[in-house]
C-alpha positions in Angstrom: -11.0 -17.1 7.4 -7.4 -17.8 6.7 -5.2 -15.4 8.6 -2.0 -17.2 9.5 -0.9 -20.3 7.7 -0.5 -23.6 9.4 -2.8 -22.4 12.2 -5.8 -24.3 13.5 -9.3 -22.9 13.6 -9.3 -22.3 17.4 -6.2 -20.1 17.1 -7.8 -18.2 14.2 -10.9 -17.6 16.2 -8.8 -16.2 19.1 -7.0 -13.8 16.8 -10.3 -12.6 15.4 -11.6 -12.0 18.9 -8.5 -10.1 19.8 -9.0 -8.0 16.7 -12.6 -7.2 17.5 -11.7 -3.5 18.1 -11.6 -3.2 14.3 -15.4 -3.9 14.2 -16.0 -0.9 16.4 -14.1 1.5 14.0 -16.9 3.3 12.2 -14.5 4.7 9.6 -11.0 4.1 8.6 -9.0 6.1 11.1 -8.9 9.8 9.9 -9.6 8.8 6.3 -11.0 11.8 4.5 -14.8 11.3 4.3 -14.8 11.7 0.5 -12.3 9.0 -0.2 -14.3 5.8 0.1 -17.3 7.0 -2.1 -14.7 8.4 -4.5 -12.8 5.2 -4.8 -16.1 3.3 -5.2 -17.1 5.6 -8.1 -13.7 5.2 -9.7 -14.4 1.5 -10.0 -17.5 2.2 -11.9 -16.8 2.0 -15.7 -19.8 4.2 -16.4 -19.1 7.0 -14.0 -19.0 10.5 -15.4 -16.2 13.1 -15.1 -18.8 15.4 -13.5 -19.6 12.9 -10.8 -15.9 12.5 -9.9 -15.3 16.2 -10.0 -18.1 16.9 -7.6 -16.8 14.4 -5.1 -13.2 15.7 -5.3 -14.3 19.3 -4.9 -15.7 18.4 -1.5 -12.1 18.1 -0.1 -9.9 21.2 -0.8 -6.8 19.4 0.3 -7.4 16.6 -2.3 -8.1 19.2 -5.0 -4.8 20.9 -4.3 -3.0 17.6 -4.2 -4.3 16.4 -7.5 -3.7 19.6 -9.3 -0.2 19.9 -8.0 0.7 16.4 -9.1 -1.1 16.8 -12.5 1.1 19.8 -13.2 4.3 18.0 -12.0 6.9 16.1 -13.9 5.1 13.0 -12.9 2.7 13.3 -15.9 4.8 15.5 -18.2 1.8 17.5 -19.5 2.5 20.2 -22.0 0.0 22.6 -20.5 -0.7 23.8 -17.0 -4.0 22.6 -15.7 -6.3 24.6 -13.4 -9.6 22.8 -13.9 -10.3 19.6 -12.0 -12.5 18.3 -14.9 -9.6 18.9 -17.3 -7.1 17.2 -14.9 -9.4 14.1 -14.6 -9.6 13.8 -18.4 -5.8 14.3 -19.0 -4.5 11.8 -16.3 -7.3 9.3 -16.6 -9.4 7.4 -14.0 -6.7 4.8 -13.3 -4.0 7.4 -12.5 -6.6 9.3 -10.5 -7.2 6.3 -8.3 -3.5 6.1 -7.5 -3.4 9.7 -6.5 -6.5 9.5 -4.3 -5.0 6.4 -2.6 -1.6 8.2 -2.1 -3.4 11.1 -0.6 -5.3 8.9 1.8 -2.3 7.0 3.0 -0.4 10.3 3.5 -3.3 11.7 5.5 -3.4 8.5 7.6 0.3 8.5 8.2 0.0 12.1 9.5 -2.2 10.8 12.3 0.9 8.9 13.7 2.3 11.2 16.3 5.8 9.6 16.4 7.5 11.4 13.5 10.1 8.7 12.8 7.5 6.0 12.6 5.2 8.2 10.5 8.0 8.8 7.9 9.1 5.2 8.0 5.6 3.8 7.2 5.0 6.5 4.6 8.4 6.0 2.8 8.1 2.2 2.9 4.6 2.2 1.6 5.5 4.6 -1.2 8.7 2.7 -2.1 6.8 -0.6 -2.2 4.1 1.0 -4.4 6.6 2.4 -6.9 8.6 -0.8 -7.1 5.3 -2.8 -7.5 4.5 -0.6 -10.5 8.0 -1.0 -12.0 8.0 -4.8 -11.5 4.6 -5.0 -13.3 5.9 -3.0 -16.2 9.3 -4.6 -16.5 8.3 -8.2 -16.0 4.7 -8.3 -17.5 4.9 -5.3 -19.8 1.9 -3.7 -18.2 2.4 0.0 -18.8 1.1 2.5 -16.3 -0.4 -0.2 -14.1 -2.1 1.8 -11.4 -3.5 -1.3 -9.6 -0.2 -2.7 -8.5 0.8 0.8 -7.3 -2.3 0.9 -5.1 -1.7 -2.6 -3.9 1.8 -1.6 -2.9 0.6 1.5 -1.1 -1.9 -0.4 1.0 0.0 -3.6 1.7 1.1 -2.4 5.2 -2.1 -0.6 6.2 -2.4 -2.9 9.2 0.6 -1.1 10.7 -1.3 2.1 10.7 -4.3 0.4 12.3 -2.1 -1.1 15.1 -0.3 2.1 15.8 -3.5 4.1 16.1 -5.0 1.4 18.3 -2.1 1.2 20.7 1.0 3.5 19.9 3.0 2.2 22.8 2.6 -1.5 21.9 3.5 -0.7 18.4 6.7 1.1 19.5 7.6 -1.8 21.8 7.2 -4.3 18.9 9.5 -2.1 16.7 12.1 -1.8 19.5 11.9 -5.6 20.1 12.4 -6.4 16.4 15.4 -4.1 16.1 17.0 -5.1 19.4 16.6 -8.8 19.0 17.2 -8.8 15.2 13.9 -10.5 14.6 11.3 -10.0 11.9 8.6 -7.4 12.7 5.7 -9.8 12.2 7.0 -12.2 14.9 7.6 -9.2 17.2 4.1 -7.9 16.7 2.7 -11.3 17.6 4.7 -11.4 20.8 3.4 -8.0 21.8 -0.1 -7.9 20.4 -0.9 -11.6 19.9 -1.4 -10.9 16.2 0.3 -8.9 13.4 -0.3 -6.1 11.0 -1.3 -8.7 8.4 -4.4 -9.8 10.3 -5.2 -6.2 11.3 -4.8 -5.0 7.7 -6.9 -7.9 6.2 -9.8 -7.2 8.5 -9.7 -3.5 7.9 -9.6 -4.0 4.1 -12.4 -6.4 4.4 -14.5 -4.1 6.6 -14.0 -1.3 4.0 -15.1 -3.7 1.2 -12.0 -3.4 -0.9 -11.5 -5.9 -3.8 -10.6 -9.5 -3.2 -7.3 -8.8 -5.0 -6.5 -6.1 -2.5 -7.4 -8.4 0.5 -5.2 -11.2 -1.0 -2.2 -8.9 -1.3 -2.5 -7.7 2.3 -2.8 -11.3 3.5 0.0 -12.8 1.4 2.6 -10.0 0.9 5.0 -11.9 3.3 4.1 -15.4 2.0 3.2 -15.2 -1.7 3.9 -18.9 -2.1 0.7 -19.5 -0.2 -1.4 -17.3 -2.5 -3.8 -18.7 -5.0 -2.4 -20.0 -8.3 -2.3 -17.2 -10.8 -2.2 -14.5 -8.1 0.7 -12.5 -9.5 -0.2 -9.4 -7.5 0.9 -10.9 -4.2 4.2 -12.0 -5.7 4.8 -8.5 -7.2 4.1 -6.7 -4.0 6.1 -9.2 -2.0 9.1 -8.7 -4.2 8.6 -4.9 -4.0 8.3 -5.1 -0.2 11.5 -7.1 0.1 13.4 -4.8 -2.3 12.3 -1.8 -0.2 13.6 -3.5 3.0 16.9 -4.5 1.4 17.6 -1.2 -0.2 16.4 1.2 2.4 16.4 -0.8 5.7 19.8 -2.5 5.3 18.2 -6.0 5.4 19.5 -9.0 3.4 16.4 -10.8 2.1 17.2 -13.5 -0.5 15.8 -12.9 -4.0 16.1 -16.5 -5.1 12.4 -17.4 -5.0 11.6 -14.3 -7.0 14.2 -15.1 -9.7 12.7 -18.5 -10.0 9.1 -17.3 -9.9 9.5 -14.5 -12.5 12.1 -16.4 -14.6 14.4 -13.4 -14.6 18.2 -13.1 -14.5 20.3 -11.4 -11.9 21.1 -8.7 -14.5 17.4 -8.1 -15.2 16.8 -7.7 -11.5 19.7 -5.2 -11.2 18.2 -3.2 -14.0 14.8 -3.3 -12.4 16.2 -2.1 -9.2 18.0 0.8 -11.0 14.8 2.0 -12.6 12.8 1.5 -9.4 15.3 3.6 -7.3 15.2 6.4 -9.8 11.4 6.5 -9.8 11.3 6.2 -6.0 13.3 9.4 -5.7 11.0 11.1 -8.2 7.9 10.2 -6.4 9.4 11.1 -2.9 10.2 14.6 -4.2 6.7 15.1 -5.4 4.6 13.4 -2.8 
């Protein structure tokens, strides 16, 4: 299993042993029980609206969340919707998958007791998700691409896993990264012996998410090591770096993305403008 690049098998095995705590997690920490079966059903092209409605209605918080957003400016519907079945039909299964994932990540972030860290992880995950969607639309012309939005939301799920596993170590890694002006992955490795990349990959694997999702989690810091044709990792990596540059005052070079996507500086600036506008829209609603 390829966790960290340019690393020998003995080191990989050690990391996996250190991450054995993930195997003892019966469920994704604090993930609403209805979410996994619901996401599984949403991947079934033959699933009925009635089946989906039945699962959603098992979680009152999710019902409220979906109806609130269905009736928001996010979808621009001309009628107010009160029926879950009607909401499912109007927004579609792909958009519904995005809403269910957003709800899940928000609930998970709420388990983080440190309010600043909670908001940071949520805002960064949401920003990366929105920029992933915008990049997919602007560069590849894929309209309303819910998959890249979901990939962006889950790319840093390993940070939530690490915080829940050991809050103090996570805070120490964050303080070290800021105080020594080092990247967070290196700081995590110094404190934990591994990073959120490995933790996220194993958790996504344990929950049987798609290979595409696992690849994004594994490669969102190193898309150049992703498989040929894996544009999702490049999209989320660019979205992740844009989120850091724009909202965390970092200065990550965009050169490799300009070369990869064959876009001009002007096109990137325009993409950023659209992305920032949509981020503010999503933050106000979610």
